[in-house]
LUMTI-589224 format. One record per residue: residue in three letters; x, y, z of N, C-alpha, C in turn. Coordinates in steps of 0.1 Angstrom, whole numbers, plus 5000, padded with zeros to 4 digits. Layout:
ALAXYZXYZXYZ ...
This chain:
MET339646458849339046368831340346428829 ASN341146278817342146318814341746348800 ARG341946478797341946508780343046568776 LEU344046478780345346508772345646418763 ALA344946308773345746118765345646108749 SER344446188746344046138728344946228720 GLN345546328725346446368719346946338706 THR347746418698348346358688350346398693 SER349946528698351446588706351946488711 PRO353246478714353846418722354346538739 TYR353546678733354046758747352846768754 LEU351746708747350746718755350546598756 LEU351146518760351246378758352146348776 GLN353246448771353946508789353446518796 HIS352046548797351246568804350246548806 ALA349646478803348446388808348246308816 ASP349246278823348746228838349146348850 ASN349546468847349946588854348246588864 PRO348646578879347446608887346746758881 VAL347346848872346346948865345346898857 ASP343946998859343446958851343047008838 TRP343846948828344747048815343146968810 TRP343347128795342247108784343147168777 PRO342947058764343847178752343247278748 TRP343847368739343047468732341747408722 GLU340647468732339347408722338047498724 PRO337447538721336347648721335347588736 ALA335647438738334747368750336047438765 ALA336947438758337447538777337147638775 PHE336947718767336647898770334947848777 ALA334047848775332847788778332947728788 GLN334347628789333547628809334547708813 ALA335347768816335947868823335348038821 ALA333748008813332848138816331348068824 ARG331247958822329647868830330647938846 ARG332047838845332947848861332647978868 GLY332748118860333248238862334948288862 VAL335548198859336848168866338148208849 PRO339148278855340148328841340648178837 VAL341648178825342248068818343448098823 LEU344247948825345747978829346347958809 LEU346547968806347347898790348947898792 SER349447748787350347738798351047638779 ILE352147748776352747678760354047658761 GLY354047558754355747498755355947438746 TYR356947328746356847218734357747098744 ALA357946998737358446878738359746858744 SER360746908739361746918743362647078750 CYS361447138752362147248758362147208773 HIS363647258777364147178789363347288802 TRP363547428798362647498814361347428816 CYS360747418802359247318802359147248810 HIS360247148805360247028818360447058832 VAL361347198838361747198844359947248859 MET359247338851357947428856357347288856 ALA357347178845356547108845356346988864 HIS357846928864358046858879357646998887 GLU358047078882358447168899356947198908 SER356147288892354547298897353347228891 PHE353647178882352347148875352446928881 GLU353146908886353646778888353446818904 ASP352946928910353146898924351446918931 PRO350846858940349646828938348746938944 ALA349546978952349247098959348847208949 THR349947248941349847338932348847288923 ALA348947188917347647208907346347178911 ALA346347148926344547168937344247288936 TYR345247328932344947548932344547588920 MET345547538911345347508894343947508892 ASN343647358895341947298891341047448896 GLU341547438916339847528918340047678914 HIS341247728904340247858901340647908888 PHE341347808883341447828868340647708859 VAL340647768847340447658840342447628830 ASN343147498833343647528825344347458812 ILE344747568808345147498793346147468784 LYS346947338775347747348773347947358761 VAL349047418757349747388741350547358735 ASP350847318724351547258721352447388711 ARG353147458714353347578703353947528689 GLU354447408686354547368671353947308665 GLU352847278674351347208665350247338668 ARG350347458673349647578669350747688669 PRO351347718657352147858657351447958659 ASP350147948653349748078656348548138664 VAL348448028679348148078685349048088695 ASP350947998693351748098704352348198698 ALA351948218685352848368682351548488686 VAL350748488683349248618686349848598706 TYR349948528713349948498728352148548731 MET352348528727354048538725354148698718 GLU352648798713353248928708352848978723 VAL352248958726351248998742352548978753 THR352948838754353748888767354948938762 LEU355648918751356749048748356049198750 ALA354849208749354749398752354249378768 LEU354349278770353349338784354849278793 THR355949238791356649148796358149248794 GLY358449268781359449298774360749158771 GLN360049038772360348928766359548808764 GLY360348708759359848648759360148458762 GLY359848378750360648248758359948058763 TRP360247988765358947888772359647838777 PRO358947808786357147778790356947928789 MET355847908778354848078784353548038792 THR353348178799352448138807351448288806 VAL349848228798349448398799347848308808 PHE347148468811346448448820345148578812 LEU344348458807343348538796341848528804 THR341148588802338948598803339048458798 PRO337648448802336948358791336848398778 ALA336848508775336748558760338548578757 ALA338848498756340448428753341548588753 GLU340848678758341748808757342948818773 PRO343748828773345248868783344848948792 PHE345248918797345849018811346349008818 TYR347248918824348548898823349548738820 ALA350748828820351748678811353348738815 GLY353448608815355348598819355848418813 THR357048398814357648278810357348148821 TYR358648108827359148048834359048128851 PHE358048038856357848048870358647938881 PRO359548008887359947948904359047868908 PRO359147788917358347718926358347808940 ARG359947898941359947938953360548048948 PRO359948258956360448368955362048358952 ARG362448388940363948438939364248578931 PRO365148628934365048828931364648798917 GLY364148938917363048978900361748858900 MET361848778907361248658899359948638914 PRO358648618917357748598922357648418922 ALA357248378934357048278929355648198919 PHE355448088915354248048905353148068917 SER353547988928351948018936351648148944 GLN352748208943352848378945351248398932 VAL351948428923351548478910350348418907 LEU349748318910348148188912347048238923 GLN348048308932347148358946346748498938 ALA347448568939347448698936346648728922 LEU346348688908345448708900344248618905 SER344448488913343048458912341948578921 THR342748648932342248698946341848818936 ALA342748908928342348968919340948998905 TRP341448838900340248798895338548868903 THR338748818918337048778920336948938932 THR338149028935338049128935337449248929 ARG338049188916338349348904338549278891 ARG336749188890336549118874336849248861 ASP335449328868335749428858336349498853 GLU337649528860338549588853339349508845 ILE339449378853340649318845340349258833 GLU339249258834338349208817338249338810 SER338149428814338449598808339849578801 SER340749558807341949508809342449458794 GLY341749318797341849218792341549258773 ALA340249338772339749438756340349508754 ASP341349598766342249678755343349618746 ILE343749548756344949428752344749398739 ALA343449318741343149298727342749318713 ARG342249508718341849578710343749618703 ALA344049668713345549698711346449598699 VAL346149478702347449348695346349388680 ALA345349378675344549398665345149478659 GLU344849618661345249758661347049688654 ALA347849708661349549698655349149588647 ALA348649508640348449368631347849478620 ARG347049598616345849658612346849658602 LEU346349628585347449648572346949798573 PRO347849838562347650028561346149958544 ALA345650108549344150138535344950158526 ALA344250118516344450198501344850328508 GLY345750328497346250558497347350568508 GLU347250518524348250528534349750548529 PRO350350628534351550578531352250448534 GLY352550438528353850308533355550398534 ALA356350268539357750278538358350208524 ALA357850218513358150198498359850198496 VAL360850018501362350088497362249978486 GLN363250048474363749988463364549878463 LEU363849738460364849608456365649628450 ASP367149628451368049618440369549588449 GLY370949558442371749558448372449628459 GLU371849768456372349808464372049808480 LEU370749818474369949778492370449618499 LEU370449518490371549418494372849448499 ASP373649508494374949508497374949598515 ARG373849658511374049768524373349688535 ALA372249548536372149498542373449448548 VAL374449358540375749238546376449348548 ASP376649488549377049558555376849588568 ARG375549568570375049618583375249458589 LEU375249368586375349198593377049218595 ALA377849268590379149268591379349358607 SER378549478609379449548614378749468626 ARG377749408627377349318645378449188643 PHE379149158637380049058630381249018646 ASP381048888649382048898656382948808649 ALA384448818652385048828641386148738647 ARG386348688662387248618675386048508666 ASN385148458670384148338670383348318660 GLY382648418651381648388641380348408647 GLY379948398639378148458644378448598649 PHE377148618651376748818652375648808665 GLY376848928670376049038682376948868694 ALA375948918706376648808719376148678723 ALA376448678729375648568738374148558742 PRO373448498744373248388738373348368721 LYS373848258712374248248696373348118695 PHE372548188683372148108672372648088664 PRO372547948655373047958647372647998635 PRO373248078626371848208614372648148600 SER371248038603371247968587370848048583 MET369848148575369348168569370048288563 VAL371148318570371648498572372848428562 LEU373348298570374748238556374848188546 GLU373148158544372748168527372448318516 LEU371948398525371648528521373348568517 LEU373948578524376148598525376648508512 LEU376048398511376648298502376248328485 ARG375048378489374048438474374548588469 GLN375048668484376048748480377048758475 HIS377348718483378548678473378948628457 ALA377648518460378048468440377848638438 ARG376548708436376148818429377948888425 THR378348918439379349038437380448998440 GLY380848888440382548858440382848878454 ASP382349008467382449018477383248928485 THR384648878486384948818493384848768510 ARG384248958513384248938525383148858530 SER381748858526380948808530381148588527 LEU381748598518382348458521383548458536 GLU384148518535385048478553384048458565 LEU382248558561381848578574381248498577 VAL380948338562380248218560381148128565 THR382248168559383448028564384348048583 LEU383848168585384148138595383448078610 THR382348128606381148138610381047968614 CYS381247908602380847758601381447688606 GLU382647778605384247678610384147718626 ARG383647798632383747788649382447698648 MET381547698643380247638648380547478649 ALA381047388639381647298637382547268644 ARG383447348655384347268659384447298671 GLY383247398674382447398685381647298695 GLY381247368707379847218713378847218711 ILE378347328698377247298692377147218683 TYR378047168679378247038671378246948676 ASP377846858679378146708681379246658674 GLN380346618686381746578674381546408673 LEU380446368680380946218680379646178670 ALA378546198668377346158659377146268654 GLY377446368645377046488641375546588646 GLY375346668636373846728641374646868651 PHE373346938650373747068657373147058670 ALA372747108682372147208694371447338689 ARG371147318690369947468695370347558697 TYR371247588703372147778704373247738711 SER374047838716375247818723374747918738 VAL375147898743374447968756375748048757 ASP377048048753378248148754378248208737 ALA379348308738380148338723380748298721 THR381148168724381948048716381547968710 TRP380547928712379847788704380047688713 THR380447688730381247608738380147538743 VAL379147618748378547518759376947478747 PRO376147418744374547428741374047478749 HIS372647478744371147448746370947318740 PHE370847178748371247058743370247008731 GLU369347058729368047008719368347028706 LYS368246888700368346858687367546928680 MET366747048673365947028659365947028649 LEU365046898643364946908631365646998621 TYR364447168623364647228619365847298614 ASP366747318626367347368623369347298620 ASN368747158619370047078611369647058599 ALA368247078593367847028578368247178572 GLN368647308582368947438573370647468574 LEU371247368583372847378585373347318575 LEU372647188576372747088559373347138547 ARG371947208547372147298536372347388536 ALA373247538544374047638544376047578541 TYR375547418550377447358546377047308537 LEU376447238529376247198515376347378506 HIS376247438507376047568500377747578499 LEU378447608514379047658513380347568506 TRP380247468506381447318497381447378490 ARG379947388482380247368470380547508460 ALA380647638473381147748471382647778472 THR383647658483385147638484385547498483 GLY384847428488385347278483386347278497 ALA385747328511386347348523386347158530 PRO386847068528386646928537386046938548 LEU386347078556385147048573383847068568 ALA383747128556382447128554381347028540 ALA382346978540381746868535382046718544 ARG382646718555382446658569381246648573 VAL380546808578379246868586378346838575 VAL378446818561377646768558376946618554 ARG377846568555377646418554377346348567 GLU378046398577377646378594376346418597 THR375446518593374546608599373346538589 ALA373946468580372846368568372546318576 GLU373246218580373346078582372446058596 PHE373046208605372646218616370546198614 LEU370646238608368646328604368546128606 LEU369046088595368945958590368445828600 ALA369645888609369845808622368745788630 GLU368945928632368245938648366946028643 LEU366846098639365546138635364746098620 ARG364546028620363745928611362745858616 THR361545878614360545758615360645698610 GLY359345548617359745438610358545458596 GLU357445588599356845558583357545648573 GLY358845708578359445728570359645888564 GLY359245928574359146128582360346148588 PHE360346288590362246298604360746348612 ALA361246348625360546358637361346498642 SER361046548651360646708653362446748661 ALA362346678671363146688680364146578690 LEU365046578691365946528703365746608715 ASP365146548732365346628748366746668743 ALA366946798752367946818759368346748769 ASP367946688776367646628790367746518790 ALA368546438795368946278793369046208812 VAL369046028813369146028826370646038825 PRO371646108833372846068836373245908841 PRO374545908835375345748834375245728849 ASP374645578852374945518864374545588872 ALA373145678868372645758882371245708883 LEU371045578883369345508886369945478896 ASP368845458905368545478920368345348918 SER367945258933367545138933366445088932 ALA365345168928364445158923364145148912 GLY365645158902365745208888364945298884 HIS364745398891364345588885366045668885 ALA365845768880366045888878365746028875 GLU366146098878365646248866366946278856 PRO366246308850366646378838367346468838 VAL368646518831369646618835370046678820 GLU370646848820370246858810371946838806 GLY372246828790373046768783373746638785 ALA373146528796374046418804374346268794 SER373346308785374146218773375246268763 TYR375746428767376946428753377846478768 VAL377946488773379646538785380446448790 TRP381446498789382346358797383346478802 THR383746348816384646418821386046318821 PRO387446408820388146268820388646148825 ALA388046128836387446008840386545888833 GLN385845928832385045858819385745828800 LEU386645948801387545898790388145788798 ALA388345778806389845708808388845558812 ALA387545528811387245408816386845338804 VAL386745408789386545378779388145338775 LEU388645388769389945448761391245368772 THR391945288766393345308771393945458775 PRO395345428786395045548792395845648780 GLU396345578776397445718759396445758756 ASP394845678750394345678743393245818748 ALA393345788761392145878768392546028773 ALA394245958777395546118778394546258767 TRP395246158751395146208734393746248733 ALA392746218738391146258734391346338740 ALA391346358759391046498762391346628759 GLY392946628749393746698747393146778731 VAL392346698723392146658710390346728713 PHE390046708726388446698725388146848735 ALA389746858742389146978749387846968761 VAL389146838766388146798781388546798789 THR388946888800389946928813389546878825 PRO390146878836389846858849388946968857 THR388647048853388047148859386447158849 GLY386747168834385347128829384747258825 THR383847218809383647358804382147378808 PHE381447248811380047268812380047218834 GLU378847178837378947178849378847038859 HIS378947058874379946918874381446888871 GLY382346978865383646938862383046888851 SER382646788837382446798832382546878818 SER382746808803383146918795382246878780 VAL381947008774381446958761382046888751 LEU382446848742383346798733383346858723 GLN384446948722385147058709386146958700 LEU387147038686387246988680388447118676 PRO389247198684389347338675390247298668 ALA391147168663391547118652391647008651 ASP391546968635392046818633393246758638 PRO392946648648394146598648395346508638 GLY396646538640397246508633397246338629 ASP396346238633396746148634395546158635 PRO394946088618393546098609392745908616 ASP393645838614393445668617392945668631 ARG394245738640393945758657392445798658 PHE392345898653390945948659389645928655 ALA389945878643388945788640388445648649 ARG389445568656389445478663388845558677 VAL389545628684389145708696387745718691 ARG387245828681386145878678384745778683 SER385145648679384045568674383745448686 ALA384845448693384745378706384045518713 LEU384245588716383545738724382045718719 ALA381745688704380545698703379445578705 ALA380645468707380045318709379445348723 ALA380545378735380045438748379045468755 ARG379345578741377845698748376345668741 ALA376045598733375145488725374845388737 ARG375345318746374545238758373945348768 ARG374945538771374245638776372745578778 PRO372145598785370445648781370545778775 ALA369445738766369245868752368445988759 PRO368446068754367246168750366246138749 ALA365246208751363546138748363646218732 ARG362346158717362646178711361346198709 ASP361146418702359546468700359546378681 ASP358546308687358446228673357146238668 LYS356846348667355646418654356346478643 VAL355546468632355946428620355546618620 VAL356346748617355546858613356346918593 ALA354546958592354946948573355946998570 SER355747118577357047228569358247258580 TRP359047168589360347138586360447028579 ASN359346878579359846828571360646848551 GLY359846948547359647038538361347108540 LEU361547148548363447158546364447078551 ALA363646968557364746828554364346768539 ILE363746778527363346718519364246778511 ALA363946938511365447028505366946978508 ALA366546978519368046948517368846838519 LEU367746698519368746578516368246548499 ALA368046588496367446578480369146638470 GLU369046768477369946828469371146808472 ALA371446758490372746718489373946558484 GLY372146478486372246298480372346368463 ALA371746418454372746498445374046508444 LEU373946618451375646658451376846568458 PHE376346508468377146388472377046278467 GLU376246278450376046158447375546028459 GLU374846038464373745978479373045938477 PRO372045838470371545798465370245768481 ALA370945738489369745668499369345818503 TRP370245938506369546038510368346088503 VAL368346118486367246148478366246038485 GLU366745918484365645808489365045878498 ALA365845878512364845978530364046088522 ALA364146168514363946278508362346248504 THR362846148496361446048489360246008499 GLY360846008504360245908514359345958525 ALA360246078531359146218535358446288525 ALA358746268518357846378505356046248508 ARG355846118505355246058508354746048519 LEU355246078527354646058542353546168541 VAL354846258539353446418542351946428528 ARG352546378520351446368510350646248509 ASP350846128511349946048520348846108534 VAL349446138544348946208557348646318558 HIS349146398555349346508561347846628552 LEU347446568537347146618527345846528530 VAL344646658532343146578535342346698527 ASP341846658517340746718509341646838506 GLY342346838503343646898499343946998502 ARG343846998516344747098528345647048535 LEU346947138538347447038548346947018562 ARG347846908566347546948580349146948585 ARG349147048598350347048602351346978609 THR350446858613351246738623350646588622 SER351746548624351246368622352046268632 ARG351746198639352046118647351545958648 HIS353045868643352645668643351745708627 GLY351745798620351245828612349845828607 LYS349145888621347545928623348146088623 VAL347446118613347546268607346846388623 GLY347346478629346846548635345646698637 PRO345346678643344146768635344246958633 ASN344746958631345447138630345747158619 ALA345347278610345447258600346647358601 GLY347347308585348047408582348747518580 VAL350047608583349647748580350947748575 LEU350847908566351447928559353147888555 ASP353947898570355147808566355247668558 ASP354047588566353947458562353647458545 TYR353147548541352747528523354447568515 GLY354647668525355947738518357047658517 ASN357847598533358747498535358747388521 LEU357147308526356947178516357047188500 ALA356447308500356547308486357647338478 GLU358747398488359947448482360347298483 GLY360447218492361047078491360746998480 LEU359847018480358846898468359646928457 LEU360047098456360447128444362247118441 THR362447108451363847058450363946878445 LEU362746788450363246658449362946658438 TYR361446738429361746708416362646718404 GLN363346848412364646918404365746778400 VAL365746668411366546568414366246458411 THR365046468410364146298408364146328391 GLY363446408383363046418377361246398375 ASP360746358387359746288391359046398390 LEU357846438380357046518378355546528389 ALA355446418396354346388410354646538416 TRP355946558418356246648430355846788420 LEU356246838414356046948411354646968405 GLU353546858403352446908404351846968419 LEU352346898426351946848441352246978446 ALA353247028444354347178448353447358440 GLY352747268430352047398426350447388432 ARG349847258434348647278446348947288453 LEU350047318465350047388475350247538472 LEU350747588462351247728463349547758460 GLU348947698450347047758445346547788459 VAL346447668472345847668483346647818489 ALA348147798489347947968493347848078489 ARG348248058477347148158466345748188470 ALA345048068473343748128478343448158488 ARG343648108499343448148512344548188521 PHE345448218516346248278529347048428524 ARG346648508512346948638508346248748514 ALA346848838515346448918522346649088510 PRO345949178515345649258502346649348502 ASP347049308503349049448501349649318495 GLY349849208489350649158475351449058485 GLY351648998502351948938511351148838514 PHE350848788526350448638530350248658550 PHE349048578548348348618564349348448565 ASP349248388579349948288586349148148583 THR347348208586346348138586345548138578 ALA344948098574343648058558342748148563 ASP342148178557341048288559339848198563 ASP339848068568338447958570339247918587 ALA340947968590340747948600340547978611 GLU340447938627340548018635340248148640 THR339148208643339348338645340248388663 LEU341548458663342048458673342048638677 LEU342748668686342648828689343148878676 ARG344148848668343948878655344448738644 ARG344248828634345448698619346648698622 PRO347348568625348748598625349448648613 ARG350648698616351248738602352948758605 GLU353448728600355048718609355248768593 MET356148868596357248858591358948878587 SER358848798602360748858610360448678609 ASP361948598602361748518605362448458617 SER361748328620362248298635363748178634 PRO363648078644365147948636364547868622 THR362847978622362547928603362348018595 PRO362247988587361648128577360348188576 SER360348288578358848348581357848288568 GLY356848258567355748148559355848288547 GLN356048398549355948518539357248488531 SER358648488534359448468526359548308521 ALA359448188529359548048524358848048514 VAL357348128516356348118502356748168489 ALA357648298493358148388480359148288476 GLY359748258484361348158479360747988474 ALA359547948475358747838468357747908452 LEU357748008454356348078441357948128434 LEU358548158435360248178429360048068423 SER360647948427361247818420360247778412 TYR359047798418357647688409358147808398 ALA358247938392358148008382358847958372 ALA360347978378361447988371361547818362 LEU360747728376360447548366358947608358 THR358547658358357247668344356747718338 GLY357947878338357647968331356248058340 SER355748028349354348098357355148248357 THR354548348348354348478352353448558365 GLU352448448366351648488378352448478390 HIS353248358393354048308405354748418405 ARG355548418396356748558395356248698404 ASP355448708401354548848401354848768419 ASP353648718424353048688438354748718440 ALA355848658437357148648449357448728442 GLU357448878438358148998436357149028450 ALA356349038445355449118456355349118469 THR355548948476355948938483357448968492 VAL358348958480359349038484359449168491 GLY358649238480358349348479357749388497 VAL356949308498356149288517357449328526 LEU358749268525359149218533360949318526 VAL360649388520361749478517362149598532 PRO361249678540361449698546362549618560 LEU361649538562362349498569364049418565 LEU363749418555365649358552366349478552 ASP365549568549366349728548367149778558 ARG365949738571366549768584366849678592 ASP367149468590367849468599368049288591 ALA368349248589369049168575369149078582 SER369249068599369148948608367548908609 PHE366748908607365648878604365148868595 ALA365348888588364748818570366348758564 GLY366848678563367448608558367248558544 CYS365948518554365548408538364948538528 ALA364248638535363948738526365048758518 GLY366148798521367148888515368248788501 ALA367748618507368048518497367548548485 VAL365948508488365148498480365048628472 ALA365148718472365548868469366548878457 GLU367948778463369548748456368748658440 ALA368448608444367348548430366948578422 LEU365848688429364848758416366448868409 LEU367048938415368048938414368648908400 ALA369348768405370348678396369248618382 GLY367848628381366748578375365548508380 PRO366148408387366748348387367148188378 ALA368448198377369148058364367647958370 GLU367148018347366247848351367347728339 VAL367847658342368647578337368047448337 ALA368147368321367647258316368547178311 VAL369447068315370646988311369546858301 VAL369746868285369346768280369946738273 ASP370046548272370646458271371946478267 ARG372646538278373746538281373846488300 PRO373746368303374146378319375646368322 ASP376446408312378146398316377746518324 LEU377346608321377246768326376146808336 GLU375646738337374746748350374546798362 ARG375446698370375846728380376746868386 LEU377646918370378347018366377147098371 ALA376147108367375247258363374847248377 ARG374647138390374247168398374947188412 LEU376447198405377747268419377447428410 GLY376447498403376447628401376347678413 THR376647808418376847908423375648018424 ALA375348018409373848108407372948128415 PRO372948208423371348228434370448198430 GLY369548078438368248048433367847978421 ALA368847888413369147898401368047688402 VAL367347698392367147588395367147418381 VAL368147348379368347238372367847128371 VAL367247098357366147038354366646928345 THR366446808343366446688333365246698326 ALA363946728330362746678329361346778328 GLY360846748324359746848326359546978322 PRO358847048319357547228313359647258312 LEU360247268317362147358317362647268301 ALA362447148302363847058299362647048284 ALA360947058279360647008265360647108257 ASP360147018245360647078230362847158231 ARG363447068235364647148234365147078223 PRO365447168203365747148194367247068200 GLU368647048208369646968210370146958217 PRO370846818216371846858231372246928242 GLY372146958250373147058255372747128269 VAL373347208271372847288289371947448282 TYR371447398283370147538285369547678296 VAL370447768298370947838307369847978301 CYS368147998310367648108306367948178320 ARG366448268320366348398330365448518323 HIS364648478336363548558331362848518316 PHE362648358312362048298308362748358297 VAL364048398293364748388281365948318282 CYS365748248266366948138269368248178262 GLU369348088261370348148257370147998250 ARG371748038236372047908230372347848237 PRO372347668237372747568245373747548243 VAL374847558254376347498260376647398257 HIS377247308255378147148249379247178259 THR380347248267381147238274381247228290 ALA381647198292381947248313382447368309 ALA383647438303383747608306382647638302 ASP381947598288380847718292379847698310 VAL379347598311378847558321379247618334 ARG380847618337381247708344381047838345 ARG381247888338381448048331379448108329 LEU378847998332377248058332376548068338 LEU377347948351376247928368377447938377 GLY378547988374379548058382379747868393 VAL380547808388380447718392382347708398 ARG382547658411383747688417384647498415 LEU383447438415384547268422384847218410 ASP384947108407385047038399384346898400 PRO383546828391382146748398383246648401 ALA384846658401384846478404385846528417 PHE385446678423386146718434385846598450 ASP386646558459385946488467385446518479 HIS384246458477383446528486382946428500 SER384246328506384246248517384146288529 GLY384746428526384846488545386046478549 
């Protein structure tokens, strides 16, 4: 029975034709396991995950393996991007049992959903330190048959341990109270700096992930203190990423991470959430420095989002796959296996097939394409170690290579729309459109906001995903509410459309009413959500801001825009919950640190009243977390034209000159500064 064919998740649909008798995550699957007296095999992944594809091809498409799975297990397939709550709970189990996590994630459960064994990728044949998947299946099936009582008891113990680890402190219990002040944030930056890679940028060793939220924290700390070191950490990291293979040198946009310390070889999937956050990070770096490289990355990344990830309904798709069919690899029947990075890598011969001999040799030098290669089979990932001295030639060569690459088989696109990640894209495109004077970017942000409003909002509550304009069944989680609210608040500031402010307010009211935790923060799921082993509550940032920090930032922005002391109090309380993590390791709390910087700065509440000549200048300010409007509550009842700068709901006298706006908001650039890149 094909139970996945009606799902909205592209990942589940990829597995709909497997010989494995997959179930989606639903009570009926566990009831079936109880009726049959067999354990549950839970497989979690996502559509653009390379190793998920590998395991699917090796094991889930294999008839013999599938037959064994069907006979001895009830098999459940979960898209971690649609069900981050399920993923979070069982990833915690996997980390606890194995010491490592990742996707694909494979967890074996009792019919009561209690885990007793976990792992990630299992190969089809044994490797050093890794049993074959078939060996794991047979061993666990035998153990279940011969020692079921012991296994069920073990699963219950693990479930209790997971729930206990997540227990909130009771009233009066001692906690790790840490004072939020500038000294704490400076100390957090000191610790980040101690882990900084001074040669390559970024933090720590390989693999390296784009530290989007940490970059924002550093930029805000620099704005508050003038600490040049913080700006240098951001500048070097952003330059090395933009010149490395992790950045698409032909079409813009960033890959998920680099497998090495030099940003040379990426894991080639391109995620919406990475590119939305990096677009904003480079925008803010440009705002602070005017760096032409940052401006170019802003422009190219924005255009990548519109060209490659925008859906027909106006939202933004989740990802482009890492894999594609290599050029000229089709067999006589028109089939070929996708290969990681095949769309993006080049050999000298492939350059020569597109360009003149002179241009091919020149391009090989410019893009660091070598005979031995930097990737597999002698191919190279394009890099740009330095800007070439002949920009016209570079533009011509780059255009020719991009056109040739466009004729290659393209990576698959995960075209589901995730509310949270679209919120990140809305914020980035709206702000970048305003600062770069690109109305098409603002309109794209508006289109995505309309889609999420019209499709994802059901009976006043958010659904997490949609696809082809059809809303998915899964309830929104905390980061959906927080990131979308922040995106709508940014869109309101840019457009002056009060409808976006009002909608953001309604989303935050749902979060405050249904997600609140007793210690002042929030849970990741609503109080009426499905009951799992524990109620998820992630404090740490992952590739996206934690739900806690996302909501804290939106609450603070909303308070600044409306004068609501209740929302500010909630923002302060939530950041207070996150302060111990921020003090311990800011690399996992960059977003919380950025919100904390905004709290210390006020943030600035700026109303530009009847002075359109000063509006863009005000938006160029680097004051942490500042909100800038020309309409709405903050701009209402102002007695005279000018720029009103308020903090903590207390306003200074209006200013009327560019010099005063610069002084009050930390503007570094002239509004006529070139942003062509």
